[in-house]
N, C-alpha and C positions, 0 to 999 in steps of 0.2 A: 382814276377810280380809287375809292377809299379802301384801306386795308380791312375795314369792317365787313366788306363784302366776302371776305375769306372765312367768316365765322358763321356758324349756325347755332341756334339755341338748342341746348341739351334735350329739353323735353319735347320740342317739336321734331328734333331728329329721331328721338325714340318712336314717336308716332309714325314717322316715315318707315322706320324699321317694321313696326307691327303691320303696316299696310303691305309690306312685302310678304309677311306671313299670310295675310288675307289673300293676296294674289295667288298663293299656292292652292287655296281652296277653290279658286276660280279657274285654275289651269286645267284645260281639258286633257292634257297629256298625263296628268296625275290620276291614278286609279280612284274611283268614286269614294270608297271607304276611307282612303288616305286623305282625300279632299275634306271629308267630314271631320277627320282628326284635326286638320289644319284650322278649320273653322272653330273648333273647340279650343285649340291652342291660342288662336287670336283672342278669343273672349277671356280666357284665364290670364293671358298676358295683360290685357287691358285692366282687368280687376286688380292685379298686383300693381300696375302703374298708378291707379287711383289710390290704392291703399298706401303706397310708399311715396312716390314722387309728388302726386297732387296733395297727399296728406302733408308732406313737408312744406309745400308751398303755402298751404293754409296756415301752418305754424309760423312761417316767416312773415306772412301778411299780418299776423297778430303781434309778433315780436317787434318787427321793424318794417313797416309798410313802405318806407322810402329806400330800403336796400335794393341794389340792382345787381344782377348776375354779371359776370366779368367778360362775357363774349358778345352778347347782343344788347347789353345794357337795359334789359327789361326788369321791371319790378315783379314781385311774385303775383300781384294782382293782374298785371298785364299778361303774364304767362297763362294764368288761369283763364282769363277772358278768351285767349286764343285756343286753349286746350279743349274746352267744353264743346264748342260747335264742331270741331274736327272729330272729337271722339264720338259725338252723336251721329255724325255723317258716316264714319267708318262702321259704327255699330249697325246702322241701317243697311250699309253695303254688305255686311256680314250676314245679316238676316236674309237678304236677297240671295246670297250665295248658298246659305243653308237650304232655303226652300227649293232652289234650283237643283241641288244635289238630291234632296228627297224626291223631287219629281222624277229625276233620272233613275232613281232606285226603284221606281214604281214597277218597272219591268221585272224586278226580282221579288215582287209582292210587297214591297215596303210602302207603307202609307201612314202618315200621321193624320189621324181623323179628327173631325169635330162633329158635333151632334147632328148637323144637317147631312153628313155623309153616312150616317148609320142606318142599317136595316132595323126593322122592328125587333128582331131577336137580339141584335147587338145592343140596342138601347136597353132592353130588358136586362141583359147580362150586366151592363155597366151600372144600372140602377140597383140591382141586387148586390153587386160587388161593393158599391159605395155604402149601401145600407148595412152590410155585414162586416166589411173589412176596413172601411175608412171612417165612417161617421162615429162609431163608438170610441175611436182613438183621438178624435179632434178635441182641441181645447179652445173653443171660441171665447171671445171677450168683447163686451160692449164698452165703449168709453163714455163715462159720465163722471159726476162728482164722486161717486163711491167706487168707481173703477178707473184708476189712473191709466194713462197711456203706458203700455208695456215696453219693456226693453226689447228692441228688435235686433236679432243676432246678425252679425256680419255675413253677407252673401247668402242668407237664407231667404226662401220665398214665402210670402204671406198673401193670403186672399183678404182684400179689404172691401168692405161694403159701406156705402153711405145710405142709411136707412131712415125712413120716417116711421116713428113708433106710433102706437095706438093713441098716445096723447097728442100726437101731431108735431112733436119735436124731432129734429134731425140729429142723428148720432152716427158715430163711426163704429163699425164692427170689424174685428181683426181675427183671422184664423190662421195659425201657423200651418204650413203645408209640408213641413218636414219634421219627423220625430225620431228618425233612425230606424223606423219600422217599415214605412211605406217604400215600395219600389217606385222609382220615378216614372218609368215607362210601363204602362199597363197594356199587355199584349192581348188582343182579342182572340177568342178560341176559334179562329178561322182555319182553313186548311193550310195556309201559308204560315200562320202564326207570326206574321210580321206587320200586321196592321196594329197600330198602337195609339194610345192617348196618354198624355202626360198627367200624372196624378193631380198636379195643381189645377189643370184645366177641368178635371173631373170635379174637384172640390169647388171650384168657382161656379161651375154649372149648377151644382146642387146646393150652393150656399143658402138659397132661400129656405130650404128645409131645415137649415141650422138656426136661422133667425125667423122662426115661424111667427106669423101674425104681424110681420113688419113689411112695409112697402119698400122695396129696393129701388133707390133713386139712381144709383150707379154702382158699378163694381169693377175691380181690376186686381191683377196680381202686381205686387211690388217687391222690390229687392233693393236693399241698401248696401253701400260699400262704406266701411268705416276706415278712418285713419289708422294705419298700423305703423306709422313712423315714430316709434318710441325708441330713442337712442339710449342704449345702456350707458354709454359714456357720460351722457348728460344727466340721466335719471338716477343712477346708482350713487350711493355714498361710497366713495372709494376706500373708506375705512371699515366696510362691512366685514363682519366676522366670517361669514360663509358666502362666498360669491355665488355658488350654485343655488343656495336657497334664495338669495336676493334676485337671481335671474328668474326663478320660478314665480316669485311674487310679481315681477315685472311683466311676465307673460300673462298673468291673470289681469293685470291692469290694461294691457293692450287690447284685450277683447272688448273693453268698454269705452274705447276712445270714440270721439265724435264722428258722426257720418259726414262724408264728403260728397256723396252722390246718391241719387235714388232713380232707379229705372222702374217703369210701369208699362203694362201691356195694353191697357184700354183707357180711354178718356174717363177721368173721374169727375169732372166738373170742377169749377173754380173753388167752390166752397169746401169740398172734400180735400182737394189738393192743398189749399191754404191751411186747413186744419192739420193735415199730416206734416206739412213743412214747419208749421209753428211748433209742433210737438217734438219734431226731430231737430229743431233749431237749424234748419237749412233754408236757403232761398229758393224760389221757384226756378231760377236759372240753373240750379244744381240738379235739376230733374230733367229726364227726357224719356220719350216713349220708345219702346222696343217692340216691334210687331212680330215677335217670334219668341222662342224659349229664352228665359232669363238666365238659364244655366245649361250649357251644352255638355256637361260632363256625362250625361246619360248615353251619348252617342257610342261609347265603347260597348255597352250592352247590345246596342243595335248591330254594331259590326260583328259581334260574336255570333249573332244569328245568321250572318252571311258568310261565315268562315269557309264554307265549302266552295264558294265562288272565288277561285284564285285570281281571276281577272279584276276583282275589285280591290286588290291589295298589291303593294309592291312585291316584286319577285323576292322570294325568301333569300336572305343573306345571313350567313353565320360567321362570326369572327374566326379567322383562320389561324392555324399554327404558324409561328414565326420560323423561317428557315434557320434562324440563328440559334434555335433551341431544339436540338434533336431530343426525342422522347427519353432516351436513356442516358442523357448527360445531365448531371446536377446543375442547377441554375447558377449557384455560387461559383462552381468550377468554370462555367462558361464565361461569366462576367470577369473573372480573374484573368482569363485569357485575352480579353479585349472588350472595349465598350460595346454596348448593345442598345438598340433603339426599338421600342414597340410603338406601333401606330394603331390607335383605336379609332373606330370599331372594326377596322379591317383585319387587325390581328387580335387574338384573344389576350385577356388580362391574366390568364392562368400562370404564365411564367413568373409574374410578379407575386402572385399568391403563393406559388411554390417556393419562391425565394424566401418569403416570410416563414413558411413551414420548415424549410431546411435550416434556416437560421435558428429557429426555436429548438431544434434538436441537435445541432452541431456542437460537439464538445469544445471546439475552439472559440465559439461565439461568446463574447462577454456581455454585450448589451445590444439592444435594439431600441432605437429612438425614432419617433415618427410624429408628424403634425397631421391632425385630422380636422377637416372642415365639414365635409358632408360624407356620409357613408350609406351603404344600402341597408334595407330593412333587416334582412337576415345575412348580415355581413360575414363573409368568410375571412375577411381581413381582421375584423375584431376577434373572430374565433382563433385565428393563428396567433394573434398577440396574447390572448388569454392562455393558449396552450404553451407559448414560450415562457410566460411568467410562471405557470404551474410546473414547467420543467426546470425552474430555478434560474432562468436568465433575468438579467436586469432589463426591465422594459419600461421605458419612459414614453408616455403618450401625452402630447399637448392636444387637448380637445377644445376647440373654439366654441364656447357656449353661445356666442353671439352671431352664429351663422343664421341669417334671417330666415325665418319660417322652418328652420331645422333645430331650433333651440331645444324643444322638448325631447326630440330624438337624441340629441347630443348629451343632454343631462342624463338620460337613461343609460346611454353607453358609458358615460364617465363613471356611473355607479357600478356597472358590471365590471369594468376594467379594474376599478379600485378593489372590488371584492375578490378579484382573481389574483391580486398581489402586484398589479402594475402601479407605477408611480404616475399619478395623473396631475397635470398642471393645466392652467388655462391661459388665455391670451393676456397680453400686457395691458396695463392701464391705458385706456384711450386708443389702443392699437389692436385691431383684429389681426390674428395670424392666419393668413390666407395661403401661405406657401404650401407646396406639395413636396415634402422633404422626408426622406428615410435615410437613416445611418445605421449600418450594421458594423460593429467593431469586433475584430477577432484578435486573439492573442495566442501565439504558439512559439515554438523554438525559433522561428524566423522573425519574431518581433510582433509589433502591432500592425494590423492591416485593416483596411476599410472597404466596405462596399456602400456606395452612395447612390441613391435614386432621386432624381428630380423630375417632376412631371408638370404638365400644363393643366391637368384636370384632377378631380377628386379621386380618392381611394374608394371607388364605388363600382361594384361589378355591374350594376344595372345601367348606369349612365355610360359606362365604358362600351356598351353595345349600341348606344344611341348618339353619343357625342364624339366628335373628332378630337382626339387628344394625342399627345406624344409623351413618352416616358423613357428617359435615358438612365441606364444603369452603368456605373463605372467603378473600377477598383483604383482609380487615381488617388494617390496618397495626398497630393496637394488639395484636391477637391474634398477629400475626406476630412482633412485637418480643418478646412474652413467650415465644413458642416459641424465638426466638433465645437468650433467657436460659436456657431449659431445656437446650438442646443444649450451650451453653457450660458450664453447670454440670456436666452429665454428662461432658463431655470432660475436665473438670478433677477429676472424682471427687467433686463436691459436690452438695448438694441446693439447690433454689431456696428462698430464705428469705422472699420476699415477692412477691405478685402482686396485680394490680388487676382482672383479668378471668378468667383461667383459675384453676381450683382444682387445685393440684398437691400430691399427697402426697409425702413424709410430713409436711411442715411447714405446708402451706397448703390442706388439704382438710378434715380432721375439724373443726378449729377454725372454719372458715368455714361448714360445715354446721350446727354447733351455733349459730352466730350467726344463721343464717337461720331455724332453728327457734325461737330466742328472739324473733325479729321476729314470728313468727306467734303465739307465746304472748302477746306484748304486745298485738297486735291483738285477740285473743280476750278478753283481760282488760279491754280498753276497750270491748268490745261490738261490735267491727267484724268484718267477714267475714274468716275465716282458713282456710287449707287447706294440707295437706301431701300430696303424692302421690309415691310412690317405687316404681320398678320395679327390682328387683335379682335377682341369682342367689341371694344369701345375705345374711342379717342376723345378725351375731354380736357386733358391737362394743358392749360393755356401756355405754360412755359415751353413745353415740348412742341406744341402747335406753332408757336411763334418761331421756334428754332427751325422747324420744318419749312416754314415760309421763307426764312432767311436762306435755307439751303436751296430751295427752288429758285429763288432770285439769283443765287450764285451759279445755277445751272446743274445742280445735282438731280439726276433722274431718280424719282421716288415713286414706288408702287406701294399702295396701301390696300390690304385686303381686310376689310372691317365689316363684320356681320351686322352689328347693331348701331349704337350711337356714334356719330362722327361729327364733331363740332367744327371740323375744317372743311371748307368748300374748295374743291379742286378746280383746276382749269381757269382760274381767274387771271386775266391778262396782267402781266407785269408782277404778279405775286405768286400764284400757285400753278402756273401753266406747265411746270415740269412735274406736277403731282397727279397721279391717277388714284381714284378711290373705287374699289370694287367690293360689292357685297354679294355673298353667296348664301341664299336661303333655299335649302332643299330637304331631302329626306333625312339627313343627319344634321344635328346642330353643330355648326362650326365653332369649336371651342378652343382649339390650340392657339398658343401665342408663339410667334416666331419673330426674331429680330435678325436682320441681315444688314451688314455694313460693308461696303466695298465690293470689288470685283476680283475675279481671278485668284491668284495666290494670296493676295492680301485680304481676302474675304473673311469676315468674322460672322459666325452663326451662333445664335443663342436660342434656347427654348425656355419658356418662363410661365409662371402662374399669374403674371401681372399684366393687366391691361394698362394703357396709358391714360388712366383717369387719376385725378389728384388723390382720390381716396386710396388708390393702389400704390401710387409712387411715393406718397408722403404720409399716409395715415394707416398703413397696414405693413405687416411683415410679409414680404414677398421674396421669392428667390428665382433668379435666372441663372442658367448654367451654360458655360461656353461649350461648344461642341468641337473638341480637339481632334477627334478621329475624322480624317479627311473623307473617308467613304461615307460615314454617317452625315457629315456636313453637306456633302454633295447630294445625298439622298433627300435631306430636308430642303435644300435649294430646289431640287426637282419637284418636290411636293408643292412648294410655293409657286414655281413657274407654271405648273399644271393648273393650279387654281386660277392663275391669271389668264390662262388660255380657255377657261370654261366659257362656252357660249350658249349654254342651255339654262343654267340656274343663276348665272352671274348677272347682276345689274350694275351699271356704271353710273357714277354720280356726274351730273353735268355742272357747269359753272353757275347754274341757278339753284343748286342744292337738291335737284330732283333726280331720282334714280330711275334709269330706264334699261330695259333689256338691250343687249347688243343687237345691232342691226343684222338681219338675216343675210347671209352670203352663201356662196356656193361651197364654202369650206365645210369640212367634216364636222358633224355635231360632236361637241366634247362636253360630257357631263363628268366633271372631275371626280366626284364621289363614286360614280359607277366605275370609272377607270381604275381608281385605287382598289376597289373591291375585286375587279377582274384580275388585277396584278397579284393581289393577295391570294386568290384561289390558284392562280398559275404557279406562284412560288411554293405554296403549300403542297401542291401535287408533286413537286420535285424533291421533297424532303427525304433524305435517306438517313436511316439510323446508323449509329456507329457499329461496325462489324463486331461480332462476338469476340473475335480474336484480340482486337484492340482493347475491348473492354477488359478481358482477362489480363492482358498485358498491363493495362493501367492499374488493375487491382493489385497485381503482384509488385508493381513498382511502388505502390503506396505501402504495402507490407514491408518491402525492403527499406523504404524511407523510415518507417516507424522503428524497425529493429536497429537500424544504423544509429538511432539517437540514443 
């Protein structure tokens, strides 16, 4: 068997991942409103896939149509040819899932209606609503010599009509269905107030009244997806005077990139479809019919109307207090006593925010340095950094302006931080800074001390309650000094060349990972216990994949927990039969990255911001931190093994690259995410505050220390 059987195409592997998201919308054990959310997530995921990944394939097809990707040897055109029918089929499956969910919600009064379902009074209500609330705000356009084809915005819905005018000629009419004023879901004034029609369907129904005197030959709703793959590294002049202004201009350009896909709800007829495709400069095969809503983002307003029905939602879960942080102990003091790990969303992010607040007002703190990739809208982390700067602390913030689809937010934050007196820098030329790194530097009579935090996820309060991530805080001098080197390098526009503790991409991560895999290969070759365990979002780095195949052939047992893309196919005889690949798609988005090498006393454990994708290992600044505290390392290993034991939300990849649920057995059902939350609640219930006597004693000890100086 050829080694080629061990590789899967990146884009097709991603489609398999999104199919797993779609399966959550079909899972009867998932509450109905949550299933509705998964249906919406599937659709928004697919939109972004077309905007970014398919967009990049179209670019490659134009630049070098003969270029082949390095795993399955496919050209861009060959990949696109495979993607479109799969995407159309999955979209059809998602529409069926959506309709099934809406049907099941009918017992709660929910019904998406069309005009044949309406009573006479309801029809009169909608006619009056359209006439008074919708029609006056529409901006219809007919396409002819004097009225050119308009610019259609990305992901917005339009009603299109193919009409026969009084003169007998056929023309296209277009009506935008979104203007920032219309509510998507129009709820009828029934007793339940849960019967609804989508505004675009209402517009399409009454569109003949917009084009009065014309014979409607066909009509449909359409939605286009535009290429959003605009690479700042390629598009920006690297001698620009103001990088932030250049990024703002680049974002304006992105909104006007070429369409890559068009979805439509009803058959338009060949002439109309051909006319639209010609004007959009796309081919007919880039279009497909969707017999349902073109945009499911409205489902959240529907769920809000059902909020009193607890059975339609997951049981309420709230991030819990960590037992490592008693309420009345300062966070910095606790970290200086020993390393601490926070596990989101099971534990609250508040200790981290408190750490920043304390640092901002602590007289011994000289500086706070942090890398920001994505932050929450009303960010308490930004607020704490601004407060620190206003308190006179040196605050250095690296804001990555190229965080895709968060560029505008980050540009805004960078301005606010600068205005507050923070020193703001941006990512390096051609290298995004994706690391999650914080360094607090203190100076007192005992010398210079550090508190360093390394995380697997963004400094974002919102996602910390939705994504599973890990955050390590340490007062280690060695790790602090290496963090100093990283920030110094970033400030000078350089990369770190050498490290002894942290793994830092692009120059000190992939090579060190390869070296640790080689160590396990050597152990296996000598007949000693060997092991590799990796938890990642994605695995595409061919160099690492080939090394993992080599390890498997040497007999190294390897467990991979990979939520999304995985270009390695496990279980292939003579090549990857010692490798298992597990994907967990559930209530929370699995986002933490864990690297484990070895067994027993020789086990090395890291947490990291880096997936094993070439873009992470070689084209970004990423940081992985070794976990030297044995208790924390054991805890992380326990998290990893619990994920492997999941038999509810886990799918296991077969040697054909297909992911399947684990076979049902008599074993106890294990949903890892639910188990972690149960443990977090149990641990939080046992938290005891520091007795007042000890607090007082600690206070007097501090006074004594101050006066003794």
